[in-house]
C-alpha positions in Angstrom: -30.3 12.7 29.6 -30.3 15.1 26.6 -26.6 15.6 26.9 -26.0 11.8 26.6 -28.2 11.7 23.5 -26.4 14.6 21.9 -23.0 12.8 22.7 -24.2 9.6 21.2 -25.5 11.2 18.0 -22.2 13.1 17.6 -20.2 10.0 18.2 -22.3 8.1 15.6 -21.6 10.8 13.1 -17.9 11.3 13.8 -16.8 7.6 14.0 -17.3 6.7 10.3 -15.5 9.9 9.2 -12.6 9.0 11.6 -12.3 5.4 10.4 -12.2 6.6 6.8 -9.4 9.0 7.7 -7.5 6.3 9.4 -7.8 4.0 6.3 -6.8 7.0 4.0 -3.7 7.6 6.1 -2.7 3.9 6.0 -3.4 3.8 2.2 -1.1 6.8 1.8 1.6 4.9 3.8 1.2 1.9 1.5 1.5 4.0 -1.6 4.6 5.7 -0.3 6.3 2.4 0.5 5.4 1.1 -2.9 7.0 4.2 -4.6 10.1 3.8 -2.4 10.3 0.1 -3.3 10.2 1.2 -7.1 13.2 3.5 -6.4 15.1 0.7 -4.8 14.3 -1.6 -7.8 15.8 1.1 -10.0 18.9 1.2 -7.8 19.1 -2.6 -8.0 18.9 -2.3 -11.8 21.7 0.3 -11.9 23.9 -2.0 -9.8 23.1 -5.3 -11.5 21.9 -4.5 -15.0 18.7 -6.5 -14.4 15.6 -6.4 -12.1 15.7 -10.3 -11.8 16.9 -11.5 -8.5 15.7 -8.6 -6.3 14.1 -9.9 -3.2 12.1 -8.5 -0.3 12.3 -9.3 3.4 14.2 -8.3 6.6 17.3 -10.5 6.0 20.6 -9.0 4.9 20.8 -8.8 1.1 17.1 -8.3 0.6 16.3 -5.1 -1.3 13.5 -3.8 0.8 11.2 -4.9 3.7 8.2 -7.1 2.7 5.8 -5.0 4.7 5.1 -1.3 5.3 6.6 0.1 8.5 3.2 0.0 10.2 2.5 -3.5 8.9 -0.9 -2.5 7.2 0.3 -3.5 3.6 2.3 -6.4 2.4 4.8 -5.6 -0.4 5.5 -8.0 -3.2 7.5 -8.2 -6.5 4.8 -9.8 -8.7 6.9 -9.8 -11.9 10.6 -9.2 -12.7 12.9 -9.9 -15.6 15.9 -8.3 -17.1 14.0 -5.2 -18.3 10.8 -4.8 -16.3 9.1 -5.3 -12.9 5.7 -5.0 -11.4 5.3 -4.6 -7.7 2.2 -4.6 -5.4 1.1 -3.4 -1.9 -1.8 -5.6 -0.6 -3.7 -4.7 2.5 -3.2 -6.9 5.5 -5.7 -7.9 8.2 -3.9 -5.7 10.7 -6.3 -2.9 11.7 -8.9 -4.2 9.3 -7.1 -2.6 6.3 -8.3 -5.5 4.1 -11.7 -3.7 4.3 -10.3 -0.6 2.6 -12.1 0.4 -0.6 -9.0 0.6 -2.7 -7.7 -3.0 -2.3 -4.2 -3.7 -3.7 -2.0 -1.1 -5.3 0.3 -1.9 -8.2 3.1 -0.1 -9.9 5.4 -1.2 -12.7 8.8 -0.2 -14.2 7.1 2.1 -16.7 5.3 4.1 -13.9 2.0 2.6 -14.6 -0.3 2.5 -11.5 -3.2 0.3 -10.8 -5.5 -1.1 -8.2 -7.2 -4.5 -7.9 -9.4 -6.4 -5.5 -12.1 -3.8 -4.7 -14.7 -1.7 -6.4 -13.1 1.8 -6.0 -11.4 3.1 -9.1 -7.8 4.1 -9.6 -8.7 7.9 -9.7 -10.2 7.5 -6.2 -7.3 5.7 -4.8 -4.0 6.8 -6.3 -3.6 10.5 -5.3 
């Protein structure tokens, strides 16, 4: 009986730490995909002389996929014109990533990073 109690206590302590580590790993994947998308936007600009017209999706001709490979973040081009762009990675409901404390990540053509949608600050999220 004591062994079961010890296992229950250890599980109760370990589970939240495990969940936070899973969220952190998914968050890292979202940020990586966002930086990769920014690199693709720069390549698009080099080829076309503008950021306007770049699209996301799985169809031929799209610049980059609209979701991260694991599907936990949805990527979007939130602003684009001839000289600038702003892109975002928003958590999806897959694996409850929408509960992550960092919310949506943003990145623009000047390299400015940001977060929105949750209470955690940028210094806690972008690492």
